[in-house]
KOLVEX-140231 format. One record per residue (C-alpha): residue in three letters; x, y, z. Coordinates in steps of 0.001 Angstrom, whole numbers, plus 500000, padded with zeros to 6 digits. Layout:
BEGIN
ALAXYZ/...
! end
This chain:
BEGIN
MET094237640481890442/SER096429637838888820/TRP098051640337886466/ILE098912642588889430/ILE100586639706891258/LEU102489638802888082/LEU103612642392887654/ILE104855642636891255/SER106689639285890959/THR108439640524887823/PHE109577643642889633/LEU110966641544892490/ILE113137639647890017/LEU114258642554887880/PHE114863645294890420/SER117098645641893437/LYS115466645476896843/ARG115979649145897426/ALA114669650203894015/PHE111654647973894436/SER110849649605897779/HIS110717652987896058/ILE108481651621893311/CYS106163650049895888/ARG105748653455897466/ILE104891654910894069/LEU102223652232893505/ALA100843652811896990/GLY100656656559896431/HIS102706657310899556/TYR104466660294898058/HIS102944663699897635/GLN103840663550894000/THR105294660589892145/VAL107709659991889331/THR107470657245886791/MET108714653794887668/ALA111281654014884891/ALA112636657278886309/ALA112830655837889830/ARG114712652813888559/GLU117060654985886521/LEU117906657204889517/GLU118430654153891709/ASP120758652710889075/TYR122842655904889106/LEU123304655503892855/GLU124206651824892686/THR126765652295889914/GLY128351655412891414/ARG127402657723888517/TYR126466660518890865/LYS126945663457888471/ASP124737661898885810/GLY122153661074888438/LEU122153664608889782/SER121693666018886287/LYS118740663702885641/CYS117243664559889011/ASN117432668304888349/LYS115590667854885060/LEU112780665956886771/LEU112568668502889581/LYS111824671269887104/LYS108498669517886500/SER107869668531890144/PRO109912670835892401/ALA108210669686895648/ASN108429665951895002/ASN109753664319898183/GLN111162661333896347/LEU113131663422893869/LEU114411665682896617/TYR115586662616898522/PHE117455661364895449/LYS119008664793894870/ALA120243665036898463/ASN121675661525898168/PHE123594662421894998/LEU124899665623896586/PHE126134663831899705/SER127844661240897495/LEU129575664087895620/THR130585665654898985/GLN128498668761898215/HIS127331668788901796/ASP125989672343902079/GLU123296672007899429/ALA122546668417900473/ASN121991669525904057/GLN119647672301902942/ILE117451669793901101/LEU117556667384904033/ASP116517670180906425/GLN113629671021904106/LEU112384667415903995/CYS112706666888907746/SER110612670007908397/ARG107759669159906023/ASN104288670251907148/PRO102242668133907008/PRO105003665752908086/ILE106253662773906112/VAL104702659651907623/ASP105859657017905145/LEU108219654816907163/MET110315653766904180/LEU110981657354903148/ILE111640658366906760/SER114200655555907002/ASP115860656693903783/LEU116079660270905033/ASP117408659037908365/GLU120119657199906433/LEU121068660446904711/ALA121284662161908073/THR123633659384909146/MET125869660098906131/ALA126094663723907253/VAL127504662779910678/ALA129349659589909674/ASP132817661067910186/GLU132142662870913453/TYR134533661747916162/PRO133743660654918797/ARG130998658788916994/ALA127626660566917077/LEU125093658896919372/SER122227660688917640/ASN121432661783914101/GLY120857665250915443/PRO117833667525915888/ARG116660667572912266/ALA116381663782912004/GLY114837663823915456/LYS112279666335914206/LEU111469664048911266/TRP110679661133913611/THR108936663308916219/ASN106649664932913671/ALA105699661528912311/THR105062660278915856/ASN102853663237916722/ALA100812662727913552/ALA100133659054914310/GLY097721657222916613/LYS098810654797919353/ASN099476651896917010/GLY101214654207914597/VAL103426655586917384/ILE104553652056918280/ALA105256651132914640/ILE107150654345913893/ASN109313654149916993/GLN109976650444916672/LYS111381651276913248/ARG113364654166914718/PHE114640651911917485/SER115826649150915131/THR117417651725912796/ALA119226653403915701/VAL120429650072917115/ASN121723649123913686/GLU123863652297913626/GLN124638652160917382/ARG123007655545917929/TRP122007654850921494/GLN120556658295922201/ASP118085657869919346/ALA117286654336920505/ALA116566655614924016/THR114331658382922630/ALA112347655825920614/LEU111856653672923718/ILE110623656659925725/ALA107991657291923043/MET106922653632923119/LYS106749653617926917/LYS104548656701926789/ALA102223655101924247/ASP102066651774926119/PRO103080652367929781/THR102156648845930924/ASN104562647115928551/LYS107427645875930718/ARG109644645049927742/TYR110026648713926800/LYS111070649596930341/LEU113718646860930567/ALA115020647625927084/HIS115311651295928040/ILE117437650368931065/ALA119763648277928888/ILE120072651003926234/GLN120694653603928959/GLN123671651527930113/LEU125048651204926569/LEU124575654955926134/SER126616655601929280/GLU129444653408927963/ALA129504655017924523/ASP129295658673925621/LYS132741660301925835/ASP131373663087928063/GLU132121661759931562/LYS129412663853933198/VAL126662662728930818/SER127968659179930872/GLY127846659092934663/MET124303660470934709/ASN123078657760932315/ARG124871655068934295/ILE123246656174937553/LEU119843656414935890/ALA120095652856934557/PHE121324651584937944/ARG118583653252939997/THR115766652382937616/LEU116668648711937542/LYS117273648498941290/MET113767649882941954/THR112204647405939513/PRO111025644189941251/VAL112603641053939796/GLU109833638977938265/ASP111724636332936296/SER115203634903935733/ALA115696636913932520/GLN115245640135934479/LEU117705638921937106/ARG120245638201934379/LEU119741641738933074/LEU120312643040936593/MET123478640961936964/ASN124800642025933570/LEU124244645688934330/TYR125911645407937747/ARG128825643541936171/ARG129390646244933557/GLN129289648890936288/GLY131676646932938520/GLN129066646555941276/LYS130133643122942581/LYS128682643646946050/ASP125301644499944562/MET125494641352942446/ILE126033639232945566/GLU123256641071947383/ALA120849640442944490/LEU121609636706944461/ASP121483636381948268/SER118114638127948416/PHE116441634889947302/LYS117968632648950008/ASP115232633161952618/LYS112284632993950209/LYS111952629232950360/ASP108288629125949384/ASP108644631576946519/LYS108454629907943109/LEU110916632329941480/ALA113334631987944401/LYS113312628209944047/GLN113981628520940331/ILE116891630910940830/MET118440629001943754/THR118442625807941692/ASP119646627523938512/TRP123259626412938345/PRO124635629414936336/PHE123509631786939123/THR125171629606941807/ARG128316629347939710/GLU128412633130939349/LYS127994633561943093/ILE131060631376943707/GLN133129633449941302/LEU131914636664942964/TYR132874635392946417/ILE136391634690945091/ALA136637638140943449/GLU135507639852946680/SER137654637601948961/ARG134607636508950953/TRP136260633281951990/GLN133910632043954738/GLU130837632443952567/LEU132699630799949710/PHE133689627894951930/ASP130132627463953201/VAL128491627378949792/CYS131128625112948182/SER131286622621951047/SER127487622549951121/LEU127307621827947399/LEU129969619135947537/GLY128305617553950548/GLU124991616991948795/ALA124999613731946876/SER122201612660944615/THR120616609221944734/ASP122700607909941855/GLY125976608720943610/THR126950611773941566/LEU127215615160943224/ARG124633617770942391/VAL127311620011940852/ARG128415617178938610/ASP131922617755937311/ASP132211621540937523/TRP135720622494938625/VAL134509625909939829/VAL133133624393943063/TRP136276622419943870/ASP138454625387942987/GLY136365627620945270/LEU136569625155948132/VAL140353624825947846/LYS140920628585947689/ALA138611629242950640/SER140196626457952707/SER143720627753952098/LYS142741631297953120/LEU140857630118956217/GLY143591627696957254/LYS141294624683957076/THR142992621368956416/ASP141355618185955180/ALA138382620178953883/ILE138221618237950634/PRO135478615594950940/ASP136292611925950503/ILE135147609964947503/THR132850607009947906/GLU132593603927945764/LYS129374605228944202/ASP130946608440942960/ASP131380609088939272/TRP134983608810937945/ARG134834612479936947/ILE134233613438940580/LYS137210611361941643/ARG139360613132939057/LEU138361616571940339/GLN138853615535943965/MET142407614350943307/MET143117617461941238/ALA141855619574944146/LYS144271617815946490/VAL147194618787944261/GLN146018622403944158/ALA145414622446947917/SER149005621432948614/VAL150238624216946309/LEU148029626937947819/SER148260625838951435/GLU149081628754953770/THR149209626630956934/GLU152301624743955803/THR155252627110956352/ASP158026624614955632/ALA158769625009951910/ASN160350621555951606/ALA157445619842953352/LYS154990621749951138/SER156870620672947998/GLU156937617055949156/LYS153203617088949813/THR152528618588946358/LEU154880616051944786/GLN153103613116946428/SER149662614413945359/ALA150933614844941805/LYS152412611326941781/ASP149103609887942988/PHE147242611809940313/PHE149565610588937569/ASN149379606985938748/GLU145575607108938663/TRP145029608998935432/GLN148096608460933220/THR146060606572930634/TYR143629609501930217/PRO144323612390927797/PHE143547615037930442/CYS146258613879932880/TYR148925616354931718/GLY146597619303931259/ASP144998618991934691/ILE148158619409936787/LYS150808620902934450/GLU150566624396935943/PHE150861623056939492/MET154157621433938500/ASP155530624828937494/GLU155345625924941145/LEU157742623205942328/PRO161505623705942836/ALA163685622329940032/GLU164910619405942147/THR161345618367943028/GLN160350618648939372/GLN163085616182938481/ASP161855613800941203/PHE158415613949939634/LEU159840613289936160/LYS161739610262937462/HIS158547608895938976/VAL156650609562935754/SER159332607879933655/ASP159583604832935926/SER155882604285936505/SER154315605185933190/MET153243602454930853/LYS154881602704927447/LEU153808601622924000/THR157472601245923078/ASN157973598784925975/THR157332595259924701/GLU156635593908928213/THR153788596326929001/LYS152249595729925561/ARG150994592349926731/SER149233593654929865/ALA147303596724928634/LYS145444598147925666/ALA147725599741923078/SER145765603006923152/ASP146167603279926942/LEU149893602615926649/LEU150246605331924012/THR148310607874926114/ALA150419607128929201/GLU153666607520927256/ILE152414610767925676/ASN151548612195929108/SER155018611265930338/LEU156666612947927318/LYS154576616103927753/PHE155803616515931327/GLN159375615849930165/TYR159117618511927465/ARG157546621116929728/ILE160084620737932517/ASN163281619746930683/ILE162832621882927538/GLY160143624500928068/ILE161384625582931511/ALA165016624436931677/LYS166118625659928179/PRO168710622877927657/GLU171464622435925051/ALA170530621434921507/GLN171515617783921895/VAL168958617223924663/ILE166212618604922406/LYS167393616526919440/ASN167261613346921504/PHE163743614205922647/ALA162559614947919083/THR164045611673917893/GLU162235609749920640/CYS158920611344919622/ILE159466610564915937/LYS160136606916916832/LEU156913606910918864/MET155088608179915770/GLU156390605156913869/THR155354602771916651/SER151902604381916754/SER151595604017912996/GLN152399600330913164/SER149739599883915880/LYS147275601971913841/LEU146940604525916613/ARG146706608325916500/LEU149940610103915621/SER148917613629916604/ASP150304614037920112/ALA153670612423919389/CYS153917614552916251/TYR153093617785918109/LEU155784617086920683/ALA158348616393917957/VAL157324619571916116/SER157604621639919317/ALA161135620330919803/LEU162093621083916183/ILE160803624640916501/ARG162954625047919627/LEU165970623792917670/TYR165245626309914909/GLU165172629136917444/LEU168361627875919043/GLU170448627218915921/LYS168706629476913328/ASP168675626577910876/ILE165555626500908664/THR166070622766908136/TYR164327622104911453/LEU161225624065910399/PHE161182622180907113/GLN161290618855908951/ALA158537620039911315/ALA156327620971908354/TYR156849617526906846/LEU155866615819910109/LEU152625617809910249/GLU151931617200906564/THR152388613441906994/GLY151072612801910507/PRO148094614526912137/VAL146808616219908994/THR145773612825907675/GLU143745612401910902/ASP141913615689910329/ALA143567617093913435/HIS142727620800913514/PRO145727622045915580/GLY148171620411913176/LYS146523622012910147/VAL146573625454911749/LEU150232625222912755/LEU151118623956909291/VAL149772627232907869/TYR152152629144910148/LEU155095626866909342/GLU154643626947905576/THR154192630719905703/GLU157397631126907675/LEU159193628796905247/GLY158128630951902310/LEU156013628115900892/HIS153015630374900561/SER151193628477897845/LEU151122625440900152/ALA150083627640903087/MET147181629122901114/ARG145869625717900137/GLN146240624475903700/TYR144374627538904972/ALA141575626905902451/SER141155623408903894/LEU140432624933907327/ARG137208626431905940/VAL137408629547908079/ARG133914631027908260/GLU131939633857909846/ILE133333635124913171/GLN136391632853912762/GLN137670635445910284/GLU138211637757913249/THR140144635199915294/MET141907633054912658/ALA142401635041909435/HIS145700636440910705/SER147295632975910550/LEU147641633314906763/LEU146817636944905987/THR149277638762908247/ARG151730640386905794/ILE150239638332902949/SER150865641292900636/VAL154623640916901156/ASN154535637122901233/HIS152437636221898197/PRO150384639116896739/PHE149539637347893467/ALA146799634810892776/LEU147881631188892767/ASP146893629372889591/GLN148516625990889105/ARG147570623722886256/GLY144633621458886931/GLU143891623078890283/THR141456625741891437/SER142904629244891591/VAL143485630692895062/ASP143556634484895165/PRO144736636137898404/TYR142941639310897360/GLU139631637427897261/ILE140418635674900543/ILE140766639085902207/ASP137629640357900469/ASN135620637434901813/ALA137009637993905303/LEU136098641689905203/ASP132573640925903988/MET132015639007907202/PHE132464642064909422/PHE129656644067907864/ALA127278641117907447/THR127797639813910987/ASP127329643247912530/LYS123992643571910741/LYS122910640153912023/LEU123885641078915571/ALA122081644420915320/HIS118942642664914092/SER119189640219917000/GLN119549643088919478/SER116383644720918141/SER114525641408918240/LEU115505640731921851/MET113430643688923018/LYS110328642269921332/GLN111033638870922927/GLY111627640319926387/GLN115226639008926557/CYS117026642275927192/ASP119672640495929302/LEU121353639265926112/ILE121710642732924575/PHE125015643290926381/GLU126566640052925161/LEU125695640873921572/GLN127069644378922029/GLU130415642998923156/LEU130609641079919880/ARG129652644186917894/ASP132289646256919700/THR134878643609918885/LEU134022643693915178/GLU133747647479914991/HIS137068648163916708/SER138777645105915248/LEU142520645350914742/THR142299642412912334/ARG139786644256910155/ARG142035647295909820/MET145072645144909161/LEU143291643220906379/ILE142101646407904667/LEU145647647773904594/GLU147072644443903434/GLN144615644485900542/CYS145631648049899676/ARG149316647099899489/MET148480643992897502/ALA146703646154894922/ARG149684648520894770/LEU152139645715894090/THR150027643849891555/ASP148338646741889688/ASN145046645202890735/PRO142163647568889882/PHE140190647593893087/HIS137659649447895191/PRO139376650298898496/ARG137645648966901605/THR138946651886903686/PRO135448653499903809/ASP134353650451905839/ILE135932652152908861/ARG133804655113909935/PRO134352657706911365/SER137164658180908882/VAL139712659668911284/LEU143147658441912321/LYS142190657990915982/TYR139414655617915007/TRP141923653569913028/THR144532653341915764/GLU142994653835919224/ASP140931651580921521/LEU141285648634919154/LYS140120645122920015/ASP142630642372919347/SER140886638996919082/ARG143596637194917124/ASP143898633691918517/TYR147518632700918958/ALA146636629672921080/GLU144752627652918492/THR147231624783918408/PHE149277623486921356/ASN151756624913923810/PHE154121622757925822/ASP156557625611926494/GLY154734627607929163/ASN151607629545930034/GLY149918632330928090/THR149972633135924389/GLU153454634688924416/SER155030631226924471/THR152831629601921807/PRO154552628399918625/GLU152138630488916500/ARG153225633757918071/ARG156915632858918080/LEU156857631815914423/HIS154947634782913005/SER157559636958911260/GLY160036636237914014/GLY157517637254916684/LYS156882640673915091/ILE153099640859915412/PRO151454643900913727/ASN149686646333916007/THR148873650059916043/ASN152352651227915009/TRP152228648872912047/ILE148816650297911113/SER150115653878911354/GLN152992653079908991/ALA150740651192906563/ILE148391654196906399/VAL151315656424905390/SER152290654188902467/GLU148688653797901267/ASP148085657560901476/VAL151022658163899133/TRP149528655910896467/ALA145994657228897012/LEU147074660861896583/LEU149055660057893441/SER146083658050892092/ASN143716660927892828/ARG141432658809895014/PRO140417659152898698/THR143067658550901331/VAL142623656072904171/CYS141173658774906432/ALA139213661841905384/LYS142380663864905919/PRO145682662443904614/SER148265661352907140/SER150470664232908269/VAL153247662208909876/THR156656663883909772/GLU160043662267909313/ASP160825662507913020/GLU157406661121913979/ALA157864658223911584/ALA161231657413913112/ALA159662657619916587/PHE156804655224915930/ALA159188652866914119/GLU161294652765917266/ALA158207652382919461/GLY157051649516917274/ASP160113647368917837/LYS157923644436918938/GLU155652644632915894/LEU157781645891912990/THR160371643824911150/PRO163841645370910670/THR163004646308907063/GLU159695647915908050/LYS161502649986910643/SER164251651105908260/LEU161723652202905602/ALA159502654244907934/LYS161429657487907403/PRO161668657293903570/TRP157914656642903435/ALA157222659752905532/GLN159501661783903266/LEU157710660463900182/LEU154316661337901700/GLN155353664913902446/ALA156911665250898988/THR153706663959897376/LYS151592666472899280/SER154033669195898212/LEU153805668048894583/LEU149996667992894517/GLY149395671049896707/THR147894674365895646/ASP149864676995893729/GLU150471678871896973/THR152224675865898498/LYS155961676203898158/PRO157824672925897634/ASP160359672178900352/THR163654671737898479/GLY165358670432901601/LEU162716667717902018/LEU163022666696898371/ASP166781666500898684/ARG166477664312901791/LEU164046662043899946/ALA166415661673896996/THR169268660924899395/SER167213658337901323/ILE166217656535898126/SER169769656676896762/GLU171282655353899996/LEU168914652421900327/SER171022649316900718/PRO169099646292899475/SER171992643992900356/ASP171848645083904013/MET168046644848904212/LEU167894641502902465/GLY170616640057904661/THR172678637014903773/GLN170946635173900957/THR170687631412901172/SER173325629434899326/SER171290626215899280/GLY168194625082897443/LEU166010625150900567/PRO162753627120900881/PRO163285630906900864/SER161616631762904249/SER159359634759904766/TYR162254636493906521/THR164010636512903137/LEU161008637252900908/GLN159352640065902839/PRO162188642611902449/TYR162008642175898667/TYR158349643128898524/LEU158720645916901095/LEU161477647497899017/LEU159541646991895785/ASP156523648714897339/LEU158580651804898173/LEU160305651773894780/ARG157014651485892879/SER155487654361894843/SER158624656433894273/ALA158437655662890549/PHE154762656690890536/PHE155763659927892270/CYS158328660614889554/ASN155761659891886829/ILE153269662367888317/ALA156024664949888792/THR156771664621885083/GLU153078665078884227/VAL152973668227886365/GLU156120669467884668/LYS154439668963881271/LYS151211670576882601/LYS149254667366882074/ARG148234667412885718/GLN147705670198888206/GLY150332670622890902/ASN153571672281891883/ARG156620671930889670/LEU159524670287891487/PRO163241670681890693/PRO163904668338887713/GLN167401667502888952/ILE166087666063892224/ILE163354664086890463/GLN166000662641888129/ARG168098661566891132/VAL165109659702892520/ARG164380658134889112/ASP167943656911888691/ALA168110655466892210/VAL164753653724891850/ALA165742652143888520/LYS169075651025889917/HIS167639649388893042/PHE164824647714891123/SER167296646138888710/ALA169435644902891600/LEU166422643315893323/GLN165370641554890134/THR168865640163889657/LEU169042638865893241/ALA165597637274892959/ARG166563635461889745/GLU169724634158891414/GLN167744632869894408/LYS165162631229892165/ALA167899629445890224/LYS169223627880893455/ILE165944626141894327/ASP166524622392894042/GLY164240619583895179/ARG167253617329895776/ASP168533619741898445/MET165114619600900081/VAL165143615799900148/GLN168569615932901767/ALA167337618462904351/LEU164500616175905400/ARG167033613404906007/GLU169613615590907717/GLY170841615143911303/VAL169588612746913955/THR166012613950913492/GLY166282613382909737/ASP167743609947910367/ALA164764609109912574/MET162344610165909837/ALA164242608211907180/GLU164159605089909381/ALA160422605390910041/GLU158719603467907262/PHE155550605564906976/LEU157589608814907086/SER160316607838904636/GLN157815607007901902/GLY156577610546901405/ILE159819612536901678/ARG160440612909897954/ASN156829613811897173/PHE156790616548899840/ALA160132617867898605/ASN158723618124895073/LYS155703620095896309/ALA157965622357898352/GLU160233622925895351/ALA157280624033893207/SER156033626313895979/ALA159471627877896492/LEU159798628567892764/ASP156335630112892805/ALA157406632387895671/TRP160360633808893714/GLU158277634098890544/GLY155938636333892539/VAL158785638729893295/LEU159734638794889613/LYS156129639582888585/VAL156254643001890222/ARG156719645771887662/LEU158331649110888399/GLY156071651214886189/LEU158617654002885754/LYS157817656058882643/
! end
C-alpha cells in the first residue's frame, strides 16, 4: 500500500487539482472507458494553457480508438465551447446528458454541468437554470441512486447551483432532498429561502410573484421552533416589505410568558431593537412610546439600564413623545446611573426640543434647544463624542441662535492654548474641549455660512498653531490637523490656488500620519492624487493595506482614472516597485475569490440549519456581482494596457453575461466617500474625498459606456474579443448625448472626446467589416476633421508657470488625448495593412487616412513638446516657497515641528512631479 500512497502524493504535487480529479476517476474506474493518465494530463494542459485547437486535434485522434469514451467526449465539448463552435459542442453535451445507463460519477456530472453553464453564460437576463438537458443529467443520476445517493447527488447539485446563482436548479435539488428525507427541517427552510431569492432574481413578474407568495405562505404556515427560524421569517418579511407581519410575528410571543422560546425571544435584544425600528417605520407611536418607556424604566441592580447605552431606545422615546404631544417623558438620571446613560439622556433632551410639536413658538423652541445644547456642551466638552452627538441638531437652529451657541462654546470651553486653564485641568482634556469648540466653529461659520477667504485663513492658522501646542505637550495632532486641512481645501475651492492643497498634503504627511491615523492616510491619497504626485499617492495607498472586501469600498481612492494619472509602474532606486496594473489585478482577484467564499458559506448554512443568514450573504454577492467599482477597474486596466503597450489578458470576461446592459444597468455603488472626516455638512456629497476627486467628477454608468467604446476600438484592431460579446454600436449623436448626460461624472476633456471616439469606432468597424460592407466616406471625412481640429491647447487649459506639482486636472487631458491619438494611429496602421492586403478588410480612401495620420503626428509632437516644457519648470525651491506662502504658510514656518520637514517634503514632491511628467513622455505613438 505504501507505494500507492507515494504515487498519489506525487500526483498531488505534480498535477493541477482539476487534472488530478480526472486521474482519480481513471484509477477508480468511474468511466465507461478510460484513457491513459498521460493523455488526460496532456488534454488538461491544453485547456489550462488555452491551446484549444491542438487539444481538439489530440482529442479527435484518441476518440478514433474510443469513440464512446465519456471523458474524451467531455474534453472535446470543452475545447469546442472554448473555440466558440457551439453547435457541435452542444450536440456532444446533449449526447452525454442523455446517456443510458446514466452517468452517476459526481465529478463528471459537475464537469458537464459546468459546460452547460458555459452554453448559457451570456444569456440575459441571467439564466436561473442550466436548462432541461443539464436537468436531465442530474435527474437521471438521482433516479439511478438510492436514498443516500439521492442526498449526495442533490447536495452537490445544490452547492453547484448556489455557486452559479442558478436558483431554479437549487430549488429543484432541495425538492429532491425533501422527497428523499421529508422529516429534515433544514431542507424545508432552505427551500423557503431559495424560493425567495428565486422570486427576486426572476425578471418575469408573474413567475416572480408566484415564487414570492409561495415562500411567504410556506413560511407563515411553519411553526416557529427556534430563534434562527424567527430570524429567517423576519428576513423574508423584510425583503417582501411586510412590516406589519414582522410586528405581528414579534408580538405573538408577548403573551406566552411560560414558553421557553418566547422568553428567549423577548429577552433577545436584537429582536426588541428591530421592533422599535418597525414601530417608527409604521408610525405606531403609542406602542413605540410604551415599549421604550418600559425599557428605560427598568433599572438593573447595578444602576445601569437594561438597554445599556443603545441610542435606539432613547431615539424611539423622543420621536414617540413628540408625535403624541407628551412633555417631560424623558426619565431622570439617578446617581447610580452609568455616565453613558447620562450622555444619552442629555442628548435625548436636545433632540426632544428640536422635534417638539407642542411648542408652536419658533423662538421659544430655539431657545429651549439652545439651552439643552449648552448644557450638553458644558457637561461633555472634554469628551471626543461631544461634537458628533449634537452637530446635526445645531443645523436646525436659526443663524442668530447658532451664533449664540458659538459664543457660549467659545467663552466656556477650556483651551489648551490658554495658560490659565492649563493649571486646573489635564492637558488632554483641554485639547479635546478646544477641538470640540473649533469643530462647531468650522461647521457653522465655514461649512454653513460660506464666509470670505480671510475668515477661513484665520481659522486654518489657529488650527495650525494648536497643532504646534499639541506637539509641545506631546498630545495627538490629528483633530487639529484635520480641521486645518478642511479649511485649506475650502480655500483651494474658493481661490483655485493649488498652493493650499499642497500645504494640506504637507500637514497630513507631518501630523496624523505619524500617529497611524487612518482618516489622514486615506485623505492624503486623495490629496496627492489631485496634486499629480501619483508616485507618493501609490506608496501611501500601499501603506493602507487594503484587503479583501475593502477593495470594493476603498480601491477607488487611488484607482479612479489611474490610467490617465500614472499608468506606468513606479520603480525608484532602492525601493520596491509599485505597479498600478498589478494593484488593479489584485483588486479584481478579490471579487471572484470572495464570491466563491460567500457561495460556499451559503451552501454550508443549509447543512448547519442557519438559513436566516443566506439573505445577508446574498446581499454581499449581489454587491460584488453588480459592482460599479469592478467594471471601472477592468476598464482602467484596459486603458492602462493601451497606453503602455502592456501585453495583458483582458479581465472583461469576468463580467458575464457579456452584454452591454449587464455592464451598465442595475449597478451597485459601494464606493466609500466618507472614510475620512466631514465638517462641512451631512451626507457624502459634502465630504472632502468626493469634492477632491477629479473636481467632483465621479465616474458612473456614462463613464463606463464611453470607456467601453474606446476599448472596443483597440480590441477590434487587435483582433481580440471586445468588452461585450457584440461590439459597441454607439453612434456619434448617441455619444454626444451620453457625454452631455454625464456632466456630473465626465471631465471636460472626456466629454469633448466622446464624439471622436464614436467616429473612430464606426470607422474601425467599417475598415474590418465584410466585403459587402461599404465604407461610409462621410463618416471617415468627419473622423479626419475631428482629429485635425482637436485643440490640445484648449483641452489642456492654461499650463502652470511655476514649479509646483502638476495636478491631475493638468495631467489627465494629456493621457486622454494620447489614448485617442494612439488608437487613431493604430487604425491608420491597420488601414495600411488592409491596403497592402496583409490583413482582411475594406480598403479606405488613402487620402483620408493620410489626413488622419498627419493630424495624429502633429498633435502627438505638440503634446510631447508641452510635456517637456512643464517638466523643465518643476523646481523644489518653488515648492518650499509654496509651503511657506501666505498666513497659513507663515504659521507652518513658525511651528517648530512643522518647519523642520518642509524641505524634505518639497524634495519628495519634486521627484514625484518629475516622475509624473516622465510618465507622459513614456507614451509612444506607434504610427508606422
